[in-house]
C-alpha positions, 0 to 999 in steps of 0.5 A: 320778298323785296328782292324777288320783286326787283328780280321779277321787274328786271325780267319784265323790263328786259323782255319789254326792251327786246321788242321796244325798238319796233315802234316810234314815239307817237303823239295823239295831237299829231296835227299840232306836231305836224313836222313830226307827222310829215316834212311836207307840212314845213312852212305851210302856215305861211308864217314863222312857227314855234311848237312844243309838245309833251306827252306823258304816257302811262303815268301810273307806271313807274318810269313810264314813257315821256316824250318831248318835241320842239320844232320851228318852221318858216315859209320862203315866199321867193322860192315857194318853199318851207324849211323846218327844224325838228328835235324830239326825245322819248325817255322810258324805264329805270335805265332812262332808255332814250331816243333822240332825233334832230333834223332839218326839213324842206317842202315845196308847194305847187299847183297841180290844178286850179283847186289842188296843191301838191307838197313833196317834203324831205327830212334829214336827221341824226338819231341817237339811242342811249341808256344809263346802265348804272341805274339797272340791276343785273342778275349777279347783283342779286343775293338772298339778303342784299343787292350788290353795288357792282356787276360783273356783266360786260356792258355794251356801249351806252350811246349809239348814233346814226343818220336817217332820211324820210320823205312825204307828199301831201295833196290838198284843196280848200276842203280836203287833204290826203298825204303819206310819209315814209320814215327810216328809209336809211334804217339807222342802227340803234344797237348798243352792241357792235356787229361785223355784218350789217345783216346780222344786226337785229336792231335796224329801225324798221321803215314806217309808212304813214297815211293821213287825210280828212275833210272839212265842213263849214257851217254857214253863219246865221243871225244868231250864230255870226261866228263860223263853225267848222267840223273836220273829220280826220284819220291817221294810219301807221304801219311799222313792220308788224305794228299797225295803228289807226286813229280816226275822229272828229274836231269841232271848232268855233273860235276860239275853242276846239273840241275833239274826240277820236278812236285808236285801234283797228276793231274789225281787222282780226289779224291786228286787233289792237283796241287801244284808246279813246282820246279827248281834246280841248284847245284854244286858238287865240290869234297867233297862239294855240294851246291844247290838252288831250287825254287818252282813255285806255280801253285795252286790257291795260285799262286799270294799270296805266292811267292813260296818257296826258299830252300838251301842245303849245304853238306860236306864229309870227311874221318878221316881214310881209310875204307876197304869196302866202301858201294856200291854207290846208284845211286840216286841224291844228291839234 
């Protein structure tokens, strides 16, 4: 019986891996990992910024999805430019299937009107996909009475690397922002097998299109409410081949507390109905240090099997020397 359970698990795992390459890692706190969202955000704080993110998706499932991210960005006043470094990795499955990316970013800020700024951005990165085949069990290892330690399968490569490129554009004012990003323009190869012809390779990463934006409202200060309160409405739409996803929600901020809630899914588009989760966020902004925690409450048919998703973000801002012309602050959230 135990062997049959393992055999069933292997079949499910292999079937899942066949479609796994069609979707990038995601973060619910997408504005706390803004270099991952779009390279146009590089240097936008006007300070040096270090950010770390961790996401544990579906913790009730053995060997579920875990994603790690770390980034650094800075603003160069002399060139009105931002530079960034971004590294992330996601790991999933008993074979520790992992995707790793390390890249550099550049963004330039300029005025298009008195009220609006424009920031184009570029992202060059190296990406690698790997797996530990020694942790997998193959069909010829399974017998009625035991699991044999070795397999006769001809195993492919355990690691494959390639280069990639992305570009983005953000337009923003004091109250609103809108942006778009296009990722995987070089369509990097992530197949563990060798293909003589590029057209015969089914494991080219699909191009991903991202659109995001929002608006910020500031409530006026009163005698009994001297601390200003802001409300920000935001959305994020992603499309990668046949995969589509929409996040939209609201952030409430009153120093030093941030509270947010948003919905993930496309409930009224029948062809791509993908009701997924409701996300709840609580965060603290204390000077140059920010920390946030969010939980994804699954509302799809997987509600009783996954345990949702936990996510933590930490960022620290600092400045080595004063700058003359700080970039205009973008009104989007920081979580």
